[in-house]
ZAPATOR-725903 format. One record per residue (C-alpha): x, y, z; residue in three letters; residue number from 1. Coordinates in Angstrom, 1 decimal, padded with zeros to 4 digits. Example, Ala and Ser with C-alpha at 12.3 -4.5 7.8 and 13.67 -1.06 7.14 Angstrom:
% residues 2
R 012.3 -004.5 007.8 ALA 1
R 013.7 -001.1 007.1 SER 2
***
This chain:
% residues 592
R 061.1 -140.9 -045.4 MET 1
R 059.6 -140.6 -041.9 ALA 2
R 056.5 -141.6 -041.2 GLY 3
R 053.3 -139.7 -038.7 ALA 4
R 054.7 -138.1 -036.0 LEU 5
R 053.8 -139.9 -032.5 ASP 6
R 052.1 -137.0 -030.1 ARG 7
R 054.1 -139.0 -027.3 ASP 8
R 057.8 -138.2 -029.5 ASP 9
R 058.6 -134.8 -028.3 ARG 10
R 061.9 -134.8 -029.7 LYS 11
R 063.2 -131.2 -031.3 LEU 12
R 066.4 -129.8 -033.2 LEU 13
R 067.0 -126.5 -033.4 ILE 14
R 069.6 -125.8 -036.2 LEU 15
R 070.8 -122.6 -036.3 TYR 16
R 073.3 -120.6 -038.6 GLY 17
R 075.2 -117.9 -036.9 SER 18
R 078.2 -115.5 -037.6 GLN 19
R 078.4 -113.3 -035.0 THR 20
R 076.4 -115.3 -031.9 GLY 21
R 073.6 -113.6 -031.9 TYR 22
R 071.2 -116.7 -033.8 ALA 23
R 073.0 -119.0 -031.9 GLU 24
R 072.2 -117.2 -028.4 ASP 25
R 068.2 -116.8 -030.6 THR 26
R 068.4 -120.4 -030.6 ALA 27
R 069.4 -121.2 -027.1 ARG 28
R 066.5 -119.1 -025.6 ARG 29
R 064.0 -121.1 -028.3 ILE 30
R 065.7 -124.3 -026.7 ALA 31
R 065.3 -123.2 -022.9 ARG 32
R 061.2 -122.4 -023.9 GLN 33
R 061.0 -125.5 -025.4 ALA 34
R 062.4 -127.2 -022.2 TRP 35
R 060.3 -125.7 -020.3 ARG 36
R 057.2 -127.4 -022.5 ARG 37
R 059.0 -130.6 -021.8 HIS 38
R 060.4 -131.2 -025.2 PHE 39
R 063.6 -133.1 -025.4 ALA 40
R 065.3 -130.4 -027.6 VAL 41
R 069.0 -130.5 -028.7 GLN 42
R 070.8 -127.6 -030.3 VAL 43
R 073.5 -127.9 -033.1 GLN 44
R 074.7 -125.4 -035.7 ALA 45
R 073.8 -126.2 -039.1 MET 46
R 076.7 -127.8 -040.3 ASP 47
R 077.4 -130.2 -037.4 ARG 48
R 074.4 -131.9 -037.7 THR 49
R 074.1 -135.5 -038.9 ASP 50
R 073.1 -135.6 -042.2 ARG 51
R 072.1 -139.2 -042.4 THR 52
R 069.9 -138.4 -039.1 ALA 53
R 068.6 -135.6 -041.0 PHE 54
R 067.2 -136.8 -043.9 PHE 55
R 065.8 -139.9 -042.1 ALA 56
R 063.8 -137.7 -040.1 CYS 57
R 064.9 -138.7 -036.7 ASP 58
R 063.5 -136.2 -034.7 ARG 59
R 060.4 -135.1 -037.0 PRO 60
R 060.2 -131.7 -035.8 LEU 61
R 063.0 -128.9 -036.4 VAL 62
R 063.4 -125.0 -035.8 VAL 63
R 066.0 -123.4 -037.8 PHE 64
R 067.4 -120.4 -036.5 VAL 65
R 069.6 -118.3 -039.2 CYS 66
R 071.6 -115.1 -039.5 SER 67
R 072.6 -113.6 -043.0 THR 68
R 075.7 -112.0 -043.9 THR 69
R 077.5 -110.3 -046.2 GLY 70
R 075.4 -109.9 -049.2 GLN 71
R 072.9 -112.1 -048.7 GLY 72
R 075.2 -115.0 -047.8 ASP 73
R 074.7 -117.5 -045.4 GLU 74
R 076.6 -117.6 -042.1 PRO 75
R 079.9 -119.7 -041.9 ASP 76
R 078.5 -122.9 -039.6 ASN 77
R 075.4 -123.1 -041.8 MET 78
R 077.4 -123.0 -045.6 LYS 79
R 078.2 -126.7 -045.6 LYS 80
R 074.3 -128.0 -044.5 PHE 81
R 073.3 -124.9 -047.4 TRP 82
R 075.0 -126.8 -050.3 ARG 83
R 074.3 -130.4 -049.1 VAL 84
R 070.5 -129.2 -049.5 LEU 85
R 070.7 -127.6 -052.9 LEU 86
R 072.4 -131.1 -054.5 ARG 87
R 070.5 -131.5 -057.1 LYS 88
R 070.6 -135.3 -056.2 THR 89
R 067.9 -135.1 -053.4 ILE 90
R 064.4 -136.8 -054.2 PRO 91
R 062.0 -133.9 -054.2 HIS 92
R 060.2 -135.8 -050.9 ASP 93
R 063.2 -136.1 -049.2 ALA 94
R 062.0 -134.2 -046.2 LEU 95
R 058.2 -135.3 -046.6 VAL 96
R 058.0 -136.7 -042.5 GLY 97
R 059.4 -133.6 -041.2 MET 98
R 057.7 -130.3 -040.0 ARG 99
R 060.1 -127.3 -039.7 TYR 100
R 060.1 -123.8 -038.5 ALA 101
R 062.7 -120.8 -039.3 VAL 102
R 063.4 -117.6 -038.1 PHE 103
R 065.7 -115.4 -039.3 GLY 104
R 067.8 -112.5 -038.0 LEU 105
R 068.6 -109.2 -040.1 GLY 106
R 068.5 -105.5 -041.2 ASP 107
R 065.5 -104.8 -043.6 SER 108
R 068.1 -101.6 -044.3 SER 109
R 070.0 -104.2 -046.4 TYR 110
R 068.3 -105.2 -049.8 GLN 111
R 068.7 -108.7 -049.1 ARG 112
R 067.2 -108.5 -046.1 PHE 113
R 066.9 -111.8 -043.8 ASN 114
R 068.7 -113.4 -047.3 PHE 115
R 069.6 -116.7 -045.7 ALA 116
R 066.5 -117.4 -044.2 ALA 117
R 064.0 -117.2 -047.1 LYS 118
R 066.3 -119.5 -049.0 ARG 119
R 066.2 -121.9 -046.9 LEU 120
R 062.4 -122.0 -045.7 HIS 121
R 061.9 -121.7 -049.9 ARG 122
R 064.3 -124.8 -050.3 ARG 123
R 062.5 -127.1 -046.8 LEU 124
R 059.5 -126.9 -048.2 ALA 125
R 060.4 -128.1 -051.9 GLN 126
R 062.0 -131.1 -050.5 LEU 127
R 058.5 -131.9 -049.1 GLY 128
R 058.7 -130.7 -045.5 ALA 129
R 056.1 -128.8 -044.0 THR 130
R 056.2 -125.5 -042.3 PRO 131
R 054.2 -125.5 -038.0 VAL 132
R 054.1 -121.6 -038.8 VAL 133
R 055.0 -118.8 -041.0 GLU 134
R 058.7 -117.7 -041.8 ARG 135
R 059.7 -114.9 -038.6 GLY 136
R 061.5 -112.0 -040.1 ASP 137
R 063.7 -110.7 -037.3 GLY 138
R 064.7 -106.7 -038.0 ASP 139
R 067.2 -104.6 -036.3 ASP 140
R 065.1 -101.9 -037.4 GLN 141
R 062.0 -102.8 -035.2 HIS 142
R 061.6 -100.4 -032.5 TYR 143
R 062.0 -103.2 -030.1 LEU 144
R 065.0 -104.7 -032.1 GLY 145
R 064.7 -108.5 -033.1 LEU 146
R 062.1 -109.2 -030.3 ASP 147
R 059.5 -107.3 -032.0 GLY 148
R 059.2 -110.3 -034.7 ALA 149
R 060.5 -112.8 -032.2 LEU 150
R 058.1 -113.1 -029.5 ASP 151
R 055.0 -113.0 -031.6 PRO 152
R 056.4 -116.0 -033.5 TRP 153
R 057.5 -118.1 -030.6 LEU 154
R 054.0 -117.4 -029.6 ARG 155
R 052.7 -118.7 -032.7 ASP 156
R 055.1 -121.8 -032.5 LEU 157
R 053.9 -122.7 -029.0 TRP 158
R 050.7 -122.9 -029.7 GLU 159
R 051.1 -124.8 -032.7 ALA 160
R 053.2 -127.1 -031.5 LEU 161
R 051.3 -127.5 -028.2 LEU 162
R 048.2 -128.3 -030.3 HIS 163
R 049.6 -131.3 -031.4 ASP 164
R 051.8 -132.5 -028.6 PHE 165
R 049.8 -131.7 -025.4 PRO 166
R 052.1 -130.8 -022.2 LEU 167
R 052.5 -134.5 -019.9 PRO 168
R 052.5 -131.8 -017.1 ARG 169
R 052.7 -128.1 -016.9 PRO 170
R 055.0 -125.4 -018.0 ILE 171
R 058.1 -125.4 -015.9 VAL 172
R 057.7 -121.2 -014.4 PRO 173
R 060.1 -119.2 -015.6 GLU 174
R 061.5 -118.7 -011.8 SER 175
R 063.0 -122.3 -012.9 VAL 176
R 065.9 -122.8 -013.4 ALA 177
R 067.0 -124.4 -017.0 PRO 178
R 068.6 -128.1 -016.2 ALA 179
R 072.4 -128.3 -016.7 ALA 180
R 073.3 -129.8 -020.5 SER 181
R 076.9 -131.2 -018.3 VAL 182
R 078.1 -132.7 -014.8 ASP 183
R 080.9 -131.5 -014.1 PHE 184
R 082.9 -133.4 -010.5 SER 185
R 086.6 -132.4 -009.6 PHE 186
R 088.9 -135.1 -009.0 ASP 187
R 091.9 -134.2 -007.4 SER 188
R 093.2 -137.9 -008.2 SER 189
R 092.6 -137.4 -011.6 ALA 190
R 095.5 -137.6 -014.6 SER 191
R 095.7 -134.7 -017.1 LEU 192
R 098.2 -136.1 -018.9 ASP 193
R 097.8 -136.3 -022.0 PRO 194
R 094.9 -134.0 -022.0 VAL 195
R 096.4 -130.6 -020.5 ASP 196
R 097.9 -129.5 -024.0 ARG 197
R 096.2 -127.9 -026.8 PRO 198
R 093.6 -129.5 -028.2 PRO 199
R 093.4 -131.0 -031.6 VAL 200
R 090.5 -130.1 -034.2 PHE 201
R 089.2 -132.5 -036.7 PRO 202
R 089.5 -132.0 -040.5 GLY 203
R 092.4 -129.3 -039.8 THR 204
R 096.3 -129.7 -040.9 VAL 205
R 099.3 -128.4 -038.9 ALA 206
R 101.0 -125.2 -039.7 ALA 207
R 104.0 -123.2 -038.6 THR 208
R 104.0 -119.9 -038.7 LEU 209
R 107.2 -119.0 -040.9 THR 210
R 106.3 -115.0 -041.3 GLN 211
R 105.4 -112.5 -039.2 SER 212
R 105.6 -109.2 -041.0 GLU 213
R 103.5 -106.0 -040.4 ARG 214
R 103.1 -104.1 -043.8 ILE 215
R 101.6 -101.1 -042.4 THR 216
R 103.9 -098.3 -041.8 ALA 217
R 104.7 -098.0 -038.1 PRO 218
R 103.4 -095.0 -037.1 ASP 219
R 100.0 -096.0 -038.9 HIS 220
R 097.1 -096.7 -036.3 PHE 221
R 096.2 -099.6 -038.0 GLN 222
R 098.5 -102.8 -037.8 ALA 223
R 097.9 -104.9 -041.2 VAL 224
R 100.4 -108.3 -040.6 ARG 225
R 101.6 -110.7 -043.5 HIS 226
R 101.7 -114.1 -041.8 LEU 227
R 102.8 -117.1 -044.0 ARG 228
R 101.7 -120.2 -042.2 PHE 229
R 104.0 -123.7 -043.7 GLN 230
R 102.2 -126.4 -044.0 ILE 231
R 103.1 -130.0 -042.6 ASP 232
R 102.9 -131.7 -046.6 GLY 233
R 101.1 -129.5 -049.0 THR 234
R 097.6 -128.6 -049.2 LEU 235
R 095.4 -127.6 -052.3 LYS 236
R 093.3 -124.9 -052.4 TRP 237
R 091.2 -122.9 -055.3 ASN 238
R 091.9 -119.2 -055.1 PRO 239
R 089.0 -117.2 -053.4 GLY 240
R 089.1 -120.1 -050.8 ASP 241
R 089.5 -119.1 -046.8 CYS 242
R 091.7 -120.5 -043.7 ALA 243
R 089.9 -121.5 -041.2 VAL 244
R 092.0 -121.0 -037.5 LEU 245
R 090.2 -121.5 -034.4 ARG 246
R 092.3 -118.8 -031.6 PRO 247
R 093.0 -119.1 -028.1 SER 248
R 092.4 -116.5 -024.9 ASN 249
R 095.8 -115.8 -024.0 MET 250
R 096.5 -116.4 -020.3 ALA 251
R 096.6 -112.8 -018.6 PRO 252
R 092.9 -112.8 -020.2 ASP 253
R 092.1 -116.0 -018.6 VAL 254
R 093.6 -115.7 -015.6 ASP 255
R 091.3 -112.5 -015.1 ALA 256
R 088.0 -114.5 -016.0 PHE 257
R 088.9 -117.6 -013.3 LEU 258
R 089.0 -114.3 -010.7 ALA 259
R 085.8 -112.7 -011.9 ALA 260
R 084.0 -115.7 -012.1 ALA 261
R 085.3 -117.1 -008.8 HIS 262
R 086.6 -120.1 -010.4 TRP 263
R 090.9 -119.4 -009.3 THR 264
R 090.9 -121.6 -006.5 ASP 265
R 089.2 -125.0 -008.9 THR 266
R 090.9 -123.9 -012.1 ALA 267
R 093.8 -126.3 -012.0 ASP 268
R 091.8 -129.2 -009.8 THR 269
R 091.5 -132.2 -012.5 PRO 270
R 087.5 -132.3 -013.5 LEU 271
R 085.5 -135.0 -015.4 HIS 272
R 082.8 -134.4 -017.7 ILE 273
R 079.4 -135.8 -018.6 THR 274
R 077.4 -134.4 -021.3 PRO 275
R 073.7 -135.1 -019.9 LEU 276
R 070.5 -136.0 -022.4 SER 277
R 070.4 -134.4 -025.4 ASN 278
R 073.3 -132.2 -025.3 THR 279
R 075.9 -132.8 -028.2 VAL 280
R 079.8 -131.5 -026.8 LEU 281
R 082.2 -131.5 -028.9 ALA 282
R 084.7 -134.1 -029.8 SER 283
R 087.9 -132.7 -029.0 TRP 284
R 086.8 -131.2 -025.9 VAL 285
R 088.5 -133.9 -023.4 PRO 286
R 086.4 -135.6 -020.7 ARG 287
R 088.7 -134.7 -017.9 THR 288
R 090.3 -131.4 -017.7 THR 289
R 090.5 -128.1 -015.6 THR 290
R 088.7 -125.0 -016.2 LEU 291
R 091.5 -123.3 -016.7 ARG 292
R 092.1 -125.5 -020.1 TRP 293
R 088.5 -124.7 -020.7 LEU 294
R 088.6 -121.1 -020.5 CYS 295
R 091.9 -121.3 -022.4 THR 296
R 091.1 -123.1 -025.7 TYR 297
R 087.2 -123.5 -025.5 TYR 298
R 084.8 -120.6 -023.9 PHE 299
R 084.8 -117.3 -025.3 ASP 300
R 085.7 -115.0 -022.0 ILE 301
R 086.8 -111.9 -024.3 GLY 302
R 083.6 -111.8 -026.2 GLY 303
R 080.2 -109.5 -025.6 ILE 304
R 077.5 -111.1 -023.9 PRO 305
R 074.4 -111.7 -025.2 LYS 306
R 071.1 -111.7 -023.5 ARG 307
R 071.2 -115.3 -022.7 SER 308
R 074.2 -114.7 -020.5 PHE 309
R 072.0 -112.1 -018.4 PHE 310
R 069.0 -114.3 -018.6 GLU 311
R 071.2 -117.3 -017.2 MET 312
R 072.5 -115.3 -014.4 LEU 313
R 070.1 -113.7 -012.9 PHE 314
R 068.9 -117.3 -011.6 TYR 315
R 072.6 -117.7 -009.8 PHE 316
R 072.1 -114.3 -008.7 SER 317
R 072.3 -113.7 -004.5 GLN 318
R 071.7 -110.1 -004.6 ASN 319
R 069.1 -108.0 -004.9 PRO 320
R 069.7 -105.4 -006.4 ASP 321
R 071.7 -107.4 -009.2 GLU 322
R 068.8 -109.6 -009.9 ARG 323
R 066.4 -106.6 -010.7 ASP 324
R 069.1 -105.2 -013.0 ARG 325
R 069.8 -108.7 -014.8 LEU 326
R 065.7 -109.5 -014.8 HIS 327
R 065.5 -105.8 -016.3 GLU 328
R 068.3 -106.8 -019.4 PHE 329
R 066.8 -110.5 -019.5 SER 330
R 063.3 -108.7 -021.0 SER 331
R 062.3 -107.2 -024.1 THR 332
R 061.8 -103.9 -022.8 ALA 333
R 065.4 -103.7 -021.4 GLY 334
R 067.5 -104.4 -024.9 GLN 335
R 068.1 -100.8 -025.0 ASP 336
R 069.4 -100.7 -021.8 ASP 337
R 071.2 -103.7 -022.1 LEU 338
R 072.7 -102.6 -025.7 HIS 339
R 073.7 -099.7 -023.9 ALA 340
R 075.4 -101.5 -021.2 TYR 341
R 077.3 -104.1 -023.4 CYS 342
R 077.5 -103.1 -027.1 MET 343
R 078.4 -099.4 -027.1 ARG 344
R 081.7 -100.3 -024.8 PRO 345
R 082.0 -103.3 -026.0 ARG 346
R 082.3 -104.4 -022.6 ARG 347
R 083.1 -108.1 -021.8 THR 348
R 082.2 -110.9 -020.5 VAL 349
R 084.8 -111.0 -017.7 ALA 350
R 084.1 -107.3 -017.2 GLU 351
R 080.3 -108.3 -016.9 ALA 352
R 081.1 -110.6 -014.2 LEU 353
R 083.2 -108.3 -012.2 ALA 354
R 079.9 -105.6 -012.0 ASP 355
R 077.4 -108.3 -010.5 PHE 356
R 079.9 -109.9 -008.1 PRO 357
R 076.7 -111.4 -006.6 GLY 358
R 076.0 -113.2 -009.2 SER 359
R 079.1 -116.2 -009.5 PRO 360
R 078.2 -118.6 -012.7 ILE 361
R 077.8 -122.0 -010.8 PRO 362
R 080.7 -124.6 -012.7 VAL 363
R 077.9 -126.8 -013.4 ALA 364
R 076.2 -124.2 -015.8 TYR 365
R 079.5 -123.3 -017.3 ALA 366
R 078.5 -124.6 -021.3 PHE 367
R 074.8 -122.3 -020.6 ASP 368
R 076.1 -119.6 -019.6 VAL 369
R 079.3 -119.0 -021.7 LEU 370
R 079.8 -119.7 -025.6 PRO 371
R 082.5 -121.3 -027.5 ALA 372
R 085.1 -119.9 -029.5 ILE 373
R 084.6 -119.2 -032.7 ALA 374
R 086.5 -120.1 -035.5 GLU 375
R 087.8 -117.2 -037.5 ARG 376
R 088.3 -117.6 -041.6 SER 377
R 090.8 -115.5 -043.9 PHE 378
R 090.8 -115.1 -047.4 SER 379
R 094.0 -116.6 -048.5 ILE 380
R 096.7 -113.9 -049.9 SER 381
R 098.7 -116.9 -052.0 SER 382
R 098.0 -119.7 -054.7 ASP 383
R 098.9 -123.0 -053.8 SER 384
R 100.3 -123.6 -057.6 LEU 385
R 102.7 -120.8 -056.3 HIS 386
R 103.6 -121.8 -053.0 THR 387
R 101.3 -125.1 -052.2 PRO 388
R 102.7 -125.7 -048.9 ALA 389
R 102.3 -122.1 -047.8 ALA 390
R 099.7 -120.5 -046.5 VAL 391
R 099.5 -116.6 -046.5 ASP 392
R 096.9 -114.4 -044.7 LEU 393
R 096.1 -110.7 -044.6 THR 394
R 095.4 -109.6 -041.1 VAL 395
R 093.9 -106.6 -039.9 ALA 396
R 095.1 -106.6 -036.1 VAL 397
R 091.6 -105.0 -034.4 VAL 398
R 092.9 -102.7 -031.8 GLU 399
R 091.0 -099.8 -030.6 TYR 400
R 089.7 -097.8 -027.3 LYS 401
R 086.1 -097.9 -025.8 THR 402
R 084.4 -095.3 -024.9 MET 403
R 085.5 -096.3 -021.2 MET 404
R 088.5 -095.3 -022.9 HIS 405
R 089.4 -099.0 -022.6 VAL 406
R 091.9 -100.5 -024.9 MET 407
R 089.7 -104.1 -027.2 ARG 408
R 091.7 -106.4 -029.0 ARG 409
R 090.0 -108.7 -031.2 GLY 410
R 090.7 -112.3 -029.5 VAL 411
R 092.0 -113.9 -033.3 CYS 412
R 093.8 -111.4 -034.0 THR 413
R 095.0 -110.9 -030.7 LYS 414
R 096.3 -113.9 -030.8 TRP 415
R 097.8 -114.0 -034.5 LEU 416
R 100.0 -110.8 -033.8 ALA 417
R 101.4 -112.3 -030.6 HIS 418
R 102.4 -115.3 -031.9 MET 419
R 105.4 -115.6 -032.2 SER 420
R 107.0 -117.7 -035.7 THR 421
R 108.2 -121.4 -034.8 GLY 422
R 104.1 -121.1 -033.3 THR 423
R 102.3 -124.8 -034.2 ARG 424
R 098.9 -124.1 -035.5 VAL 425
R 096.0 -125.9 -036.7 GLN 426
R 093.6 -124.7 -039.5 LEU 427
R 091.4 -126.3 -042.4 ARG 428
R 090.8 -124.7 -045.8 ILE 429
R 087.4 -123.5 -046.2 ALA 430
R 085.5 -122.9 -049.6 ARG 431
R 085.1 -119.1 -050.5 GLY 432
R 082.4 -117.0 -052.3 LEU 433
R 084.1 -116.3 -055.5 MET 434
R 085.5 -118.0 -058.4 ARG 435
R 087.5 -117.4 -061.0 LEU 436
R 085.9 -117.8 -064.7 PRO 437
R 087.3 -120.9 -066.1 PRO 438
R 088.5 -119.2 -069.2 ASP 439
R 091.9 -117.1 -068.3 SER 440
R 091.1 -115.3 -071.2 ASP 441
R 088.5 -113.0 -069.4 THR 442
R 089.3 -110.3 -068.0 PRO 443
R 089.6 -109.4 -064.3 LEU 444
R 087.6 -106.3 -062.6 ILE 445
R 088.8 -106.5 -058.5 MET 446
R 087.6 -103.9 -056.3 VAL 447
R 089.6 -104.6 -053.0 GLY 448
R 089.9 -101.8 -050.7 PRO 449
R 091.6 -102.5 -047.6 GLY 450
R 092.3 -106.3 -046.8 THR 451
R 090.0 -106.8 -049.3 GLY 452
R 092.6 -107.2 -051.8 ILE 453
R 093.9 -110.2 -049.6 ALA 454
R 092.2 -112.9 -052.3 ALA 455
R 093.4 -110.6 -055.3 PHE 456
R 096.3 -111.2 -054.4 MET 457
R 095.9 -115.3 -054.9 ALA 458
R 093.3 -114.6 -057.8 PHE 459
R 096.7 -112.7 -059.7 ILE 460
R 099.3 -115.1 -058.9 GLN 461
R 097.3 -117.9 -059.9 HIS 462
R 096.2 -115.9 -063.2 ARG 463
R 099.8 -114.7 -063.7 ARG 464
R 100.8 -118.2 -063.5 HIS 465
R 098.6 -119.8 -065.7 VAL 466
R 098.4 -117.0 -068.3 ASP 467
R 100.7 -114.1 -067.8 PRO 468
R 099.4 -112.4 -070.5 GLN 469
R 096.0 -112.3 -068.5 SER 470
R 094.1 -109.0 -068.4 ALA 471
R 093.6 -108.0 -064.5 ASN 472
R 092.2 -104.9 -063.5 TYR 473
R 092.4 -103.7 -059.0 LEU 474
R 091.0 -101.0 -057.8 PHE 475
R 092.8 -100.7 -054.7 PHE 476
R 092.1 -097.9 -051.6 GLY 477
R 093.3 -097.4 -048.4 CYS 478
R 093.5 -093.9 -046.4 ARG 479
R 097.7 -092.7 -047.3 SER 480
R 099.6 -093.9 -050.4 GLU 481
R 102.3 -093.9 -047.8 HIS 482
R 101.2 -095.4 -044.6 LYS 483
R 098.6 -098.5 -045.7 ASP 484
R 099.8 -099.3 -048.9 PHE 485
R 099.5 -103.2 -048.8 TYR 486
R 101.9 -105.0 -051.1 TYR 487
R 102.8 -102.0 -053.3 ARG 488
R 106.5 -103.6 -054.4 THR 489
R 104.6 -106.8 -055.5 GLN 490
R 101.6 -104.9 -057.3 LEU 491
R 103.9 -102.8 -058.7 GLU 492
R 106.4 -105.7 -059.6 GLN 493
R 103.1 -107.1 -061.3 TRP 494
R 102.2 -103.6 -063.6 CYS 495
R 105.7 -103.7 -064.8 SER 496
R 105.4 -107.0 -066.0 GLU 497
R 101.8 -106.4 -068.2 GLY 498
R 100.1 -108.6 -066.1 CYS 499
R 098.1 -105.6 -063.9 LEU 500
R 096.6 -102.6 -064.5 HIS 501
R 096.5 -100.9 -060.7 LEU 502
R 093.7 -098.2 -059.6 PHE 503
R 095.0 -096.6 -056.8 CYS 504
R 092.5 -094.5 -054.2 ALA 505
R 093.8 -093.1 -051.3 PHE 506
R 091.1 -091.2 -049.2 SER 507
R 093.1 -088.9 -047.0 ARG 508
R 096.4 -087.8 -048.8 ASP 509
R 093.8 -085.4 -051.2 SER 510
R 095.6 -081.5 -051.0 ALA 511
R 091.8 -079.9 -050.2 ASP 512
R 091.4 -082.4 -047.7 GLY 513
R 088.4 -084.5 -050.1 SER 514
R 088.2 -087.9 -050.0 LYS 515
R 088.7 -090.0 -052.8 VAL 516
R 087.6 -093.9 -052.4 TYR 517
R 087.6 -097.1 -055.0 VAL 518
R 084.1 -096.3 -056.1 GLN 519
R 085.0 -092.8 -057.7 ASP 520
R 087.7 -094.5 -059.5 ARG 521
R 085.8 -096.9 -060.9 ILE 522
R 083.7 -094.1 -062.1 ARG 523
R 086.8 -092.2 -063.1 ASP 524
R 087.3 -095.0 -065.4 ASN 525
R 083.8 -095.8 -066.2 GLY 526
R 084.8 -095.8 -070.4 SER 527
R 087.3 -098.2 -069.5 LEU 528
R 085.4 -100.2 -067.0 VAL 529
R 082.5 -100.3 -069.7 TRP 530
R 084.5 -101.5 -072.5 SER 531
R 085.9 -104.1 -070.3 LEU 532
R 082.2 -105.5 -069.3 LEU 533
R 080.5 -104.7 -072.8 SER 534
R 082.9 -106.2 -075.1 GLU 535
R 084.8 -107.9 -073.4 GLN 536
R 082.5 -109.9 -071.0 GLN 537
R 084.7 -108.8 -068.0 ALA 538
R 083.9 -110.6 -064.4 SER 539
R 083.8 -108.2 -061.2 VAL 540
R 084.9 -109.1 -058.0 TYR 541
R 084.3 -107.2 -054.9 VAL 542
R 086.0 -107.9 -051.8 SER 543
R 086.0 -106.4 -048.6 GLY 544
R 084.4 -104.4 -045.6 ASN 545
R 080.3 -104.9 -045.6 ALA 546
R 079.3 -101.8 -044.3 ASN 547
R 079.1 -099.5 -047.0 ARG 548
R 081.5 -099.8 -049.5 MET 549
R 079.5 -103.2 -051.3 PRO 550
R 076.5 -100.8 -052.2 GLN 551
R 078.9 -098.0 -053.1 ASP 552
R 081.0 -100.0 -055.2 VAL 553
R 077.3 -101.3 -056.9 ARG 554
R 075.9 -097.8 -057.2 ALA 555
R 079.0 -096.9 -058.9 ALA 556
R 079.4 -099.7 -061.7 PHE 557
R 075.6 -098.9 -062.4 VAL 558
R 076.5 -095.2 -062.8 ASP 559
R 079.1 -096.7 -065.5 VAL 560
R 076.5 -098.6 -067.3 VAL 561
R 074.4 -095.5 -067.3 THR 562
R 076.9 -093.2 -068.4 ARG 563
R 078.6 -095.6 -071.2 HIS 564
R 075.8 -097.4 -071.9 GLY 565
R 074.3 -096.3 -075.0 ASP 566
R 071.2 -094.5 -073.9 GLY 567
R 070.3 -097.6 -070.8 LEU 568
R 068.4 -096.2 -067.8 SER 569
R 069.4 -096.3 -064.4 ALA 570
R 066.8 -098.7 -063.7 ASP 571
R 068.4 -100.7 -066.9 ASP 572
R 071.4 -099.9 -065.9 ALA 573
R 070.7 -101.9 -062.1 GLY 574
R 069.3 -104.7 -063.9 GLU 575
R 072.3 -105.5 -066.5 TYR 576
R 074.4 -106.0 -062.6 ILE 577
R 071.9 -108.2 -061.3 ARG 578
R 072.0 -110.1 -064.1 ALA 579
R 076.0 -110.0 -063.8 MET 580
R 075.3 -111.6 -060.5 GLU 581
R 073.2 -114.2 -061.6 LYS 582
R 075.5 -115.5 -064.4 SER 583
R 078.3 -115.5 -062.2 GLY 584
R 080.0 -112.5 -063.6 ARG 585
R 079.5 -110.2 -060.2 TYR 586
R 080.6 -111.9 -057.0 GLN 587
R 080.5 -110.4 -053.2 GLU 588
R 082.9 -111.5 -050.5 GLU 589
R 082.3 -108.8 -047.9 CYS 590
R 082.8 -109.1 -043.8 TRP 591
R 081.7 -107.0 -041.0 TYR 592
***
């Protein structure tokens, strides 16, 4: 437990939970403002923070920035931290010495708006921490976007902190570039052996790709692949868990970025990296390496640049016209223009650099301008009881044309799609959001359109292995019976064995052009569904795309309960489903 705050101890820790990069971008923006106010600031993902130091309140001022993903869930790089905070063994006064502030990024059009931030704020207070300011709720629906809440929240934050920690000297003007977080020094005589090779990520196991099979028709617009990774040894995971992989950038993309950044001439010259004060650099990044290695394995050069990218580029620009445009993109008023420039055409970092040739990134600021490649999680579609040495994944290759008619491919799925059998990778297992009921007699109702079926393949394998007579009901949806009916042969075999009841919705196959979705099949079989829920206490699992599907499926279950539930009103039916959710009988794992 920490004592009173020292007014001269201006250490500030900023922790973020970010799924798509916006919360991290916001955290780094706050860090730059803190630096200007002479705080010794450190920025980390929540899951990377030292738990011992955190509970000792080594840095008693903490700002938390987090988004909400799926249906009110914590981002992947916050999940471990959140589970630690929820432990019942933590004393109620564990964080009495901490002062904190929480800002959430969300969208009020969703039912669980900023749910992760709200729960985090409440839990910190329960453990004795003291809020510096009220929780901030960023809302994409605000006419100024997230800035509509962030700007006034930051004004309140700095006013409160500077009252307790008066400025030792004037605020660093916005015209001055922030200090770099690392020091780079080129050394052509340095040896790169053995560091000039793929990194070794802590906490992972080695695996070999042994199977990569397209499971959609060759002429179908969407390529979906079944991948199998053979583990070195054996590995235990539970149905519903995820495999986590960190992709690398493809060589042609690296070359294009190096050219756009004007780094080609020094791309292969050895350089030494020295983290400066308060900078935490990933342990797997070698301290002697090359720009090409960093652009291949560390920097996310294929992502869409965020606001901070343009904010930092402004300081390095030598072109007056480009400076004006960069300043606009960095301002609150310019966020609509930034969205039109970046998000609508899905413009990449390399393309943005090519549009601003007079604004090169100094090598010394590479870690401050370019984000790191994020890990990707995929639901495991095999059961460790069935294949203890093989992890199966069901991966949709992200591929589309932008409004500029430029082909785009997802960084990770492109990496996986081009991977040849025999390729060695590193992966780790992460706990998923869905858990099977302890009793195999409990019927399962699984709703898995598209690649949402992945986890349910593992569910059915596991249940079939434990109890061949288990009752499993799967509502699967795709566009066409003959184009993207994933795992059809296996599913039909399980049906013939009696361990699966399958209900399919082929949304584009109707003769009259009408579209049929999984929620329609749930309503069509309402009497059966209600019987399973009310008489057999079935558990419901929903997995797939988070855009509209989870809400539409939930509405279908509410309709079923209303129609078949012995006079229950719509409000009663909604409460029935919420009660199922609270008891763990209604679980979701959805993604964007």
